[in-house]
C-alpha positions as CSV (number, residue, x, y, z in Angstrom):
1,M,0.0,0.0,0.0
2,S,1.4,3.3,-1.0
3,I,1.0,6.3,1.3
4,T,2.3,9.8,0.6
5,P,3.0,11.2,4.0
6,F,2.4,14.8,5.0
7,I,5.5,16.2,6.7
8,P,5.0,19.3,8.9
9,P,7.1,22.4,8.1
10,D,9.8,21.5,10.6
11,S,10.8,18.4,8.8
12,V,14.0,17.8,10.8
13,R,12.0,17.7,14.0
14,A,9.3,15.6,12.4
15,H,11.8,13.0,11.2
16,L,13.6,12.9,14.6
17,V,10.3,12.3,16.3
18,H,9.5,9.6,13.7
19,A,12.8,7.9,14.3
20,L,12.3,7.9,18.0
21,K,8.8,6.5,17.8
22,T,9.6,3.8,15.2
23,G,12.5,2.6,17.2
24,L,10.4,2.5,20.4
25,A,7.5,0.7,18.7
26,A,9.9,-1.9,17.3
27,A,11.4,-2.5,20.7
28,I,8.0,-2.7,22.5
29,A,6.6,-5.1,19.9
30,F,9.7,-7.4,20.3
31,G,9.5,-7.2,24.0
32,V,5.8,-8.1,24.1
33,A,6.3,-11.0,21.7
34,E,9.1,-12.2,23.9
35,V,6.9,-12.0,27.0
36,F,4.4,-14.3,25.3
37,K,7.3,-16.6,24.2
38,L,6.4,-16.3,20.5
39,H,8.9,-18.2,18.4
40,F,9.3,-15.6,15.7
41,A,9.1,-12.4,17.7
42,Y,10.9,-10.5,15.0
43,W,7.7,-10.5,13.0
44,A,6.2,-8.2,15.6
45,S,9.1,-5.7,15.3
46,L,9.0,-5.9,11.5
47,S,5.3,-5.1,11.4
48,A,5.7,-2.2,13.8
49,V,8.4,-0.7,11.5
50,I,6.2,-1.2,8.4
51,V,3.0,0.5,9.8
52,M,4.7,3.4,11.7
53,Q,4.3,6.6,9.7
54,I,5.3,10.2,10.4
55,N,1.8,11.4,11.2
56,V,-1.1,9.9,13.1
57,A,-3.5,9.7,10.1
58,D,-1.1,7.7,8.0
59,S,-0.2,5.4,10.9
60,L,-3.9,4.7,11.5
61,Q,-4.4,4.0,7.9
62,M,-1.4,1.6,7.7
63,C,-2.4,-0.1,11.0
64,W,-5.9,-0.8,9.7
65,Y,-4.6,-1.8,6.3
66,R,-2.1,-4.3,7.7
67,F,-4.4,-5.6,10.5
68,S,-7.5,-6.1,8.3
69,G,-5.4,-7.6,5.5
70,T,-3.7,-9.9,8.0
71,A,-7.0,-11.1,9.4
72,V,-8.5,-11.8,5.9
73,G,-5.3,-13.5,4.8
74,A,-5.2,-15.7,8.0
75,V,-8.8,-16.9,7.4
76,I,-8.0,-17.8,3.8
77,G,-4.7,-19.4,4.8
78,I,-6.4,-21.6,7.4
79,L,-9.0,-22.7,4.9
80,V,-6.2,-23.7,2.5
81,I,-4.6,-25.7,5.3
82,L,-7.8,-27.4,6.1
83,I,-8.9,-28.1,2.5
84,F,-5.7,-29.1,0.8
85,P,-3.6,-32.0,2.0
86,E,0.0,-31.4,2.9
87,T,1.5,-32.8,-0.3
88,T,3.8,-31.1,-2.8
89,A,1.1,-30.9,-5.5
90,M,-1.7,-29.8,-3.2
91,T,0.5,-27.2,-1.5
92,Y,1.4,-25.6,-4.9
93,L,-2.3,-25.7,-5.9
94,G,-3.5,-24.2,-2.7
95,L,-0.9,-21.5,-2.7
96,F,-1.6,-20.6,-6.3
97,L,-5.4,-20.4,-5.9
98,S,-5.3,-18.5,-2.6
99,V,-2.7,-15.9,-3.7
100,A,-4.3,-15.5,-7.1
101,F,-7.7,-14.9,-5.5
102,C,-6.2,-12.2,-3.2
103,A,-4.4,-10.6,-6.1
104,Y,-7.6,-10.4,-8.1
105,M,-9.5,-9.0,-5.1
106,T,-7.2,-6.0,-4.9
107,R,-9.4,-4.7,-7.7
108,Y,-12.0,-4.0,-5.0
109,N,-9.8,-3.4,-1.9
110,N,-6.1,-2.9,-1.5
111,R,-6.0,-4.8,1.8
112,Y,-6.0,-8.0,-0.2
113,K,-2.4,-7.3,-1.1
114,M,-1.6,-7.7,2.6
115,A,-3.9,-10.7,2.7
116,A,-1.8,-12.4,-0.1
117,I,1.3,-11.9,2.0
118,T,-0.4,-13.4,5.1
119,V,-1.7,-16.4,3.1
120,T,1.8,-17.1,2.0
121,I,3.2,-16.9,5.5
122,V,0.4,-19.1,7.0
123,V,0.5,-21.7,4.3
124,L,4.3,-22.0,3.7
125,A,5.8,-21.2,7.1
126,S,3.6,-23.9,8.7
127,L,4.8,-26.7,6.4
128,G,6.0,-29.6,8.4
129,S,4.5,-28.4,11.7
130,P,2.3,-30.8,13.5
131,E,-0.2,-28.0,14.3
132,R,-0.2,-26.0,11.1
133,V,-3.3,-23.9,12.0
134,T,-1.9,-23.0,15.4
135,Y,1.4,-22.3,13.9
136,G,-0.2,-19.9,11.4
137,L,-2.3,-18.2,14.0
138,F,0.8,-17.5,16.1
139,R,2.4,-15.7,13.1
140,V,-0.7,-13.6,12.8
141,L,-0.6,-12.8,16.5
142,E,3.0,-11.6,16.1
143,I,1.9,-9.3,13.3
144,G,-1.0,-8.1,15.5
145,I,1.4,-7.3,18.4
146,G,3.5,-5.2,16.0
147,V,0.5,-3.3,14.6
148,G,-0.8,-2.7,18.1
149,S,2.5,-1.4,19.4
150,A,2.8,1.1,16.5
151,F,-0.8,2.2,17.0
152,L,-0.3,3.0,20.7
153,V,3.1,4.7,20.2
154,S,1.7,6.8,17.3
155,L,-1.2,8.0,19.4
156,L,0.5,8.5,22.8
157,L,4.0,9.7,22.1
158,L,4.3,13.2,20.5
159,P,1.5,12.6,18.0
160,Q,2.1,14.4,14.7
161,R,-1.5,15.3,13.8
162,V,-2.6,16.1,10.3
163,G,-5.6,18.0,11.5
164,L,-3.6,20.6,13.4
165,A,-1.2,21.1,10.5
166,L,-4.1,21.5,8.1
167,E,-5.6,24.2,10.3
168,R,-2.4,26.2,10.0
169,R,-2.1,25.6,6.3
170,L,-5.7,26.8,5.6
171,T,-5.2,29.9,7.7
172,E,-2.0,30.8,5.8
173,R,-3.8,30.0,2.5
174,F,-6.2,33.0,3.0
175,C,-3.2,35.4,3.2
176,Q,-1.7,33.9,0.0
177,C,-5.1,34.2,-1.7
178,A,-5.3,37.8,-0.8
179,A,-1.8,38.5,-2.2
180,H,-2.7,36.8,-5.5
181,Y,-6.0,38.8,-5.7
182,N,-4.2,42.1,-5.1
183,A,-1.7,41.3,-7.9
184,L,-4.4,40.4,-10.3
185,M,-6.4,43.6,-9.7
186,E,-3.3,45.7,-9.9
187,G,-2.4,44.1,-13.2
188,F,-5.9,44.7,-14.5
189,L,-6.1,48.4,-13.5
190,S,-2.5,49.0,-14.8
191,L,-3.7,49.0,-18.4
192,Q,-4.2,45.2,-18.3
193,E,-0.6,44.3,-17.7
194,H,-0.1,40.6,-18.4
195,L,1.0,38.4,-15.5
196,D,2.6,35.0,-15.4
197,P,0.0,32.5,-16.6
198,H,1.3,30.0,-14.2
199,M,1.3,32.2,-11.1
200,L,-1.5,30.3,-9.5
201,D,-0.2,26.8,-10.2
202,G,1.7,26.4,-6.9
203,F,-1.3,27.7,-4.9
204,T,-3.7,25.4,-6.7
205,A,-1.4,22.4,-6.1
206,N,-1.2,23.3,-2.4
207,L,-5.0,23.4,-2.2
208,R,-5.2,19.9,-3.8
209,K,-2.7,18.7,-1.1
210,D,-4.9,20.4,1.5
211,R,-7.9,18.5,0.2
212,E,-6.0,15.2,0.5
213,L,-5.0,16.0,4.1
214,Y,-8.7,16.9,4.8
215,N,-9.8,13.5,3.5
216,K,-7.2,11.9,5.8
217,V,-8.6,13.7,8.8
218,L,-12.1,12.7,7.9
219,K,-11.3,9.0,7.3
220,H,-8.8,8.4,10.1
221,E,-8.0,11.1,12.7
222,R,-11.6,12.0,13.3
223,I,-12.0,8.5,14.8
224,I,-9.6,9.5,17.6
225,Y,-9.8,13.3,17.8
226,H,-12.6,15.8,17.8
227,D,-11.4,18.3,15.2
228,D,-14.0,20.7,13.8
229,T,-14.0,19.1,10.4
230,A,-17.1,21.0,9.3
231,L,-15.2,24.3,9.7
232,M,-12.2,22.9,8.0
233,G,-14.4,21.9,5.1
234,L,-15.9,25.4,4.9
235,K,-12.5,27.0,4.8
236,L,-11.2,24.6,2.2
237,T,-14.3,24.9,-0.1
238,T,-14.2,28.7,0.2
239,L,-10.5,28.8,-0.8
240,E,-11.2,26.4,-3.7
241,K,-14.0,28.6,-5.1
242,C,-11.8,31.7,-4.7
243,T,-9.0,30.0,-6.6
244,A,-11.3,29.2,-9.4
245,H,-12.4,32.8,-9.6
246,A,-8.8,34.0,-9.5
247,Q,-7.9,31.6,-12.3
248,A,-10.8,33.0,-14.4
249,M,-9.5,36.6,-13.7
250,L,-6.0,35.6,-14.7
251,D,-7.2,34.1,-17.9
252,A,-9.3,37.2,-18.7
253,L,-6.4,39.5,-17.9
254,N,-4.0,37.7,-20.2
255,S,-6.5,37.5,-23.0
256,H,-6.1,41.1,-24.0
257,V,-4.1,41.8,-27.1
258,G,-2.9,45.3,-28.0
259,H,-3.0,48.6,-26.1
260,G,-4.6,48.6,-22.6
261,Y,-7.4,50.9,-21.6
262,E,-8.4,52.8,-18.5
263,I,-11.1,51.3,-16.2
264,L,-13.9,53.7,-15.4
265,M,-14.7,51.7,-12.3
266,A,-11.1,51.8,-11.0
267,K,-12.0,53.5,-7.8
268,E,-14.8,51.1,-7.0
269,L,-12.7,48.0,-7.9
270,R,-9.9,49.2,-5.7
271,R,-12.4,49.5,-2.8
272,L,-13.7,46.1,-3.6
273,T,-10.2,44.6,-3.6
274,E,-9.3,46.3,-0.3
275,A,-12.5,45.1,1.4
276,T,-12.2,41.6,0.0
277,T,-8.5,41.2,1.0
278,M,-9.3,42.6,4.4
279,V,-11.8,39.8,5.1
280,M,-9.2,37.3,3.8
281,R,-6.5,38.6,6.1
282,Q,-8.9,38.6,9.1
283,A,-9.5,34.9,8.3
284,C,-5.8,34.4,8.0
285,Q,-5.2,35.9,11.4
286,G,-7.8,33.6,13.0
287,E,-10.3,36.4,13.6
288,L,-14.0,36.4,12.8
289,P,-14.2,38.3,9.5
290,H,-16.4,41.4,9.4
291,S,-18.0,41.5,6.0
292,A,-20.7,44.2,6.3
293,G,-18.5,46.7,4.6
294,L,-17.7,44.3,1.8
295,A,-21.3,43.5,1.2
296,E,-22.0,47.2,0.9
297,I,-19.2,47.7,-1.6
298,I,-20.4,44.8,-3.7
299,E,-23.8,46.6,-4.0
300,L,-22.0,49.9,-4.8
301,C,-20.1,48.2,-7.6
302,E,-23.2,46.7,-9.0
303,D,-25.0,50.0,-8.9
304,R,-22.1,51.8,-10.5
305,L,-22.0,49.2,-13.3
306,A,-25.7,49.5,-13.9
307,E,-25.3,53.3,-14.0
308,L,-22.6,53.1,-16.7
309,R,-24.5,50.7,-18.8
310,A,-27.6,52.9,-18.6
311,E,-25.5,55.8,-19.8
312,G,-24.4,53.8,-22.8
313,V,-20.8,53.9,-21.8
314,T,-20.2,50.2,-22.5
315,K,-21.3,50.7,-26.1
316,R,-18.0,52.5,-26.8
317,F,-16.0,49.4,-26.1
318,Y,-15.0,46.8,-28.7
319,L,-16.5,43.4,-28.1
320,Q,-13.1,41.9,-27.0
321,K,-12.5,44.6,-24.4
322,L,-16.1,44.4,-23.2
323,T,-15.9,40.6,-22.8
324,Q,-12.5,40.9,-21.0
325,F,-13.8,43.5,-18.6
326,F,-17.0,41.5,-17.6
327,A,-15.0,38.2,-17.3
328,F,-12.6,39.8,-15.0
329,Y,-15.2,41.8,-13.1
330,H,-17.4,38.8,-12.5
331,G,-14.5,36.8,-11.1
332,A,-13.8,39.6,-8.6
333,H,-17.5,40.0,-7.9
334,F,-18.1,36.3,-7.1
335,M,-14.9,36.1,-5.1
336,A,-16.2,38.9,-2.9
337,R,-19.5,37.2,-2.6
338,D,-17.9,34.0,-1.5
339,M,-16.0,35.8,1.2
340,V,-19.2,37.4,2.5
341,Q,-20.8,34.0,2.5
342,Y,-17.9,32.5,4.4
343,A,-17.9,35.4,7.0
344,T,-21.6,35.1,7.6
345,D,-21.8,31.3,7.6
346,P,-23.9,30.2,10.7
347,M,-21.3,27.6,11.6
348,L,-18.5,30.2,11.7
349,L,-20.7,32.7,13.7
350,K,-21.7,30.0,16.1
351,M,-18.1,29.1,16.8
352,A,-17.5,32.8,17.6
353,G,-20.5,33.1,19.7
354,R,-22.3,35.6,17.5
355,R,-25.6,35.6,15.8
356,P,-25.9,36.1,12.0
357,S,-26.3,39.7,11.1
358,R,-28.5,40.7,8.3
359,E,-26.0,41.5,5.6
360,K,-26.8,41.8,2.0
361,A,-24.6,39.7,-0.2
């Protein structure tokens, strides 16, 4: 099973902690297996090393993967021992059928890869033993001890939690989004100065990573810890929508060919940018954003645009320029609306102990 671990910013500390925990889990697993006088105690240590990951979420995932796969493989291995006589031909046949079955079942669940390994251990390691089933079960017990040791060490000793790291990442992401938004608006108001078409690629990639981390928290860490996953989801979804709007603005900005033009709504757009980024920075600082001013500026921009259209000003523009302006403006408009929606979300207000105010979005 392949897991891409998330490593906190202080990677040196994270790896030192991981080294300490892995060594301790291996020693504990071996010691427990020795206490129970298990013949192959090294299987316990080996399992502990395999499942121990840098963060809690990945450790839980690997523990469940190895434990559940081992349990399934043990059942299949015992069935093979009971059904196929201990002859050379039957051993080959039983091994072939059981491993082939597990390999095919990985189509539905990856734990069957671990099951295939366990089947092989149970069927082959027990050859020649008078109590093959018991022999196989003891090997499974050794693996279980290793998994359990890693599980406890991961949770109890300096746990590296994905949920806490994700909270910090999402908070910082609002500041980064505000910076990108400012750059886009400045480029647009500066006679549509083209920007790097890939300027948002890194930010978008980081958001995809944040979504992966969020899924890990939902699937694994939430079983143990009580993180506010609903609030995390709200932040992540808001940032993803803002990124989509920013990308549309960037595409619109770079679509212009030829001389740039002055924006009649420059003053209103600057106010919109200032108010939107202020809400983003408040979110970045962990404060409850105040969006009443932003909601008012959104309405002012809409009124100003309607006024210009009523005066026939837009008729002076070539279609290309008009299309570019509205594409860019609507990206900024909807980003502002999304930030108002975020700031007035009942869940966020409840967390801050406030009641929703009647703000117009």
